[in-house]
C-alpha positions in Angstrom: 0.0 0.0 0.0 1.2 3.4 -0.9 0.9 6.4 1.4 1.0 9.7 -0.6 1.5 12.6 1.7 1.2 16.3 1.3 3.0 17.8 4.2 2.9 21.6 4.7 4.1 21.8 8.3 7.6 22.4 9.5 7.5 19.8 12.3 7.1 16.5 10.6 9.1 14.0 12.6 7.7 10.5 12.8 6.1 10.1 9.4 8.9 8.3 7.7 9.3 5.9 10.7 5.6 5.3 10.9 5.4 4.5 7.2 8.3 2.1 7.4 6.9 0.3 10.5 3.5 -0.2 8.8 5.0 -1.3 5.5 3.7 1.7 3.5 5.6 2.9 0.4 5.8 6.6 1.3 5.7 9.3 -1.4 5.9 12.8 0.0 5.1 16.2 -1.5 5.5 19.7 -0.1 3.0 21.6 -2.3 -0.3 21.1 -3.9 1.0 21.9 -7.4 3.7 19.2 -7.0 1.2 16.7 -5.7 -1.2 17.3 -8.6 1.4 16.3 -11.2 1.6 12.8 -9.5 -0.6 10.0 -10.8 -2.6 8.3 -8.0 -3.6 4.6 -8.0 -7.3 4.5 -6.9 -6.9 0.9 -5.8 -3.9 1.1 -3.5 -3.2 4.7 -2.6 -4.1 6.6 0.6 -3.5 10.3 0.8 -2.4 12.0 4.0 -2.6 15.8 4.1 -0.8 17.5 7.0 -1.3 21.3 7.3 -1.3 23.9 10.0 -4.4 25.7 8.7 -7.0 24.6 6.1 -7.4 27.2 3.4 -9.7 27.7 0.5 -6.9 26.4 -1.7 -6.8 23.1 0.3 -10.6 22.8 0.0 -10.4 23.2 -3.8 -7.6 20.6 -4.0 -9.7 18.1 -2.0 -12.7 18.8 -4.3 -10.5 18.2 -7.4 -9.0 15.1 -5.9 -12.4 13.6 -5.1 -13.7 14.3 -8.6 -10.7 13.2 -10.7 -8.9 10.6 -8.5 -11.0 9.6 -5.5 -8.9 7.8 -2.9 -9.2 7.5 0.9 -8.0 10.9 2.3 -6.8 11.7 5.8 -6.5 15.3 6.7 -4.9 16.7 9.8 -4.8 20.4 10.7 -4.3 22.4 13.9 -6.7 25.1 12.7 -9.9 24.8 10.7 -13.0 26.9 10.6 -16.3 25.1 11.3 -17.7 25.9 7.9 -14.5 24.5 6.3 -14.8 21.3 8.3 -18.4 20.9 7.3 -17.3 21.3 3.6 -14.6 18.7 4.0 -16.8 16.1 5.7 -19.7 16.7 3.4 -18.7 14.1 0.8 -18.0 11.4 3.5 -14.8 10.3 1.9 -12.5 12.4 4.1 -11.2 11.4 7.5 -10.3 14.5 9.5 -8.0 14.3 12.5 -7.8 17.5 14.5 -4.7 18.9 16.0 -1.1 17.6 15.6 -1.2 14.1 14.1 0.3 11.3 16.2 2.0 9.1 13.5 2.0 6.1 15.8 -1.8 6.0 15.1 -1.3 5.9 11.4 -2.4 2.3 10.9 -5.6 2.7 12.8 -6.5 6.0 11.2 -5.7 4.4 7.8 -8.2 1.6 8.5 -10.8 4.2 9.6 -10.2 6.2 6.4 -10.6 3.1 4.2 -13.9 2.1 5.9 -15.3 5.7 5.6 -14.2 5.9 2.0 -15.8 2.5 1.0 -19.0 3.4 2.9 -19.2 6.8 1.2 -18.6 5.3 -2.2 -21.4 2.8 -1.7 -23.7 5.7 -0.7 -22.6 7.8 -3.7 -23.3 4.8 -6.0 -26.7 4.2 -4.5 -27.5 7.9 -4.8 -26.5 8.0 -8.4 -28.7 5.0 -9.2 -31.6 6.6 -7.4 -31.2 9.8 -9.3 -31.2 7.9 -12.6 -34.3 6.1 -11.6 -36.0 9.3 -10.7 -35.0 10.8 -14.1 -36.3 7.7 -15.9 -39.6 7.9 -14.0 -39.9 11.7 -14.9 -39.4 10.8 -18.6 -42.2 8.2 -18.4 -44.6 10.5 -16.6 -43.9 13.3 -19.1 -44.5 11.0 -22.0 -47.8 9.8 -20.4 -48.8 13.4 -19.9 -48.1 14.2 -23.5 -50.1 11.2 -24.7 -53.0 12.0 -22.3 -53.1 15.5 -23.8 -53.9 13.8 -27.2 -56.9 12.1 -25.6 -55.6 8.8 -24.1 -56.2 7.7 -20.6 -53.3 7.2 -18.3 -53.5 3.4 -18.7 -53.7 3.7 -22.5 -50.7 6.0 -22.5 -48.7 3.6 -20.4 -49.6 0.7 -22.8 -48.4 2.8 -25.8 -45.1 3.5 -24.1 -44.7 -0.3 -23.2 -45.6 -1.3 -26.8 -43.1 1.0 -28.3 -40.4 -0.2 -25.9 -41.2 -3.9 -26.8 -41.4 -3.2 -30.5 -38.1 -1.2 -30.5 -36.3 -3.4 -27.9 -35.6 -0.5 -25.6 -36.3 0.3 -22.0 -39.5 2.2 -20.9 -37.5 5.4 -20.2 -35.9 5.3 -23.6 -39.3 4.8 -25.4 -40.7 7.6 -23.2 -37.9 9.8 -24.4 -38.8 9.0 -28.0 -42.4 9.9 -27.4 -41.3 13.1 -25.6 -39.2 14.1 -28.6 -42.0 13.4 -31.0 -44.4 15.4 -28.8 -42.0 18.4 -28.7 -41.7 18.3 -32.4 -45.4 18.3 -33.0 -45.8 21.2 -30.5 -43.1 23.1 -32.3 -45.0 22.8 -35.6 -48.3 24.2 -34.2 
């Protein structure tokens, strides 16, 4: 397992020893720009960010990291505003350790970060699936509404959507989208 660290504090004794004693391959950076040129491995890397004070620049870095290369992230800082802490913890993938980090706890904090990260990823995946299902249901309801405006009952409209889906070999939401496009085209010509 590789521990990728961004350390912006002067007092940093103990990290190298802790990494060695826990069999981590340690890769260290001293600046965000230096860190961002490094390619992370989503399957094996854990990021440790050690700073005195969390800044807007750090929050932007964390946001980019979670979008482009999500990995378990441990952040430790001696100073952080409550609103910044809330922003950090919002995604659920970040483990925050207040005050000066005790590197002898690295293994346990790493385990916690991995559990939080996996749990948050499962929740993000579930949320994305639910959002897709809601969008699919909206398309079906809009297609039904369009068909009902042409004089069909709700049940008849649903059967039309189902028949189109079966005839075309597509899902109900896809057939509803086709009906929606046809309906929009017919309204545009009126």
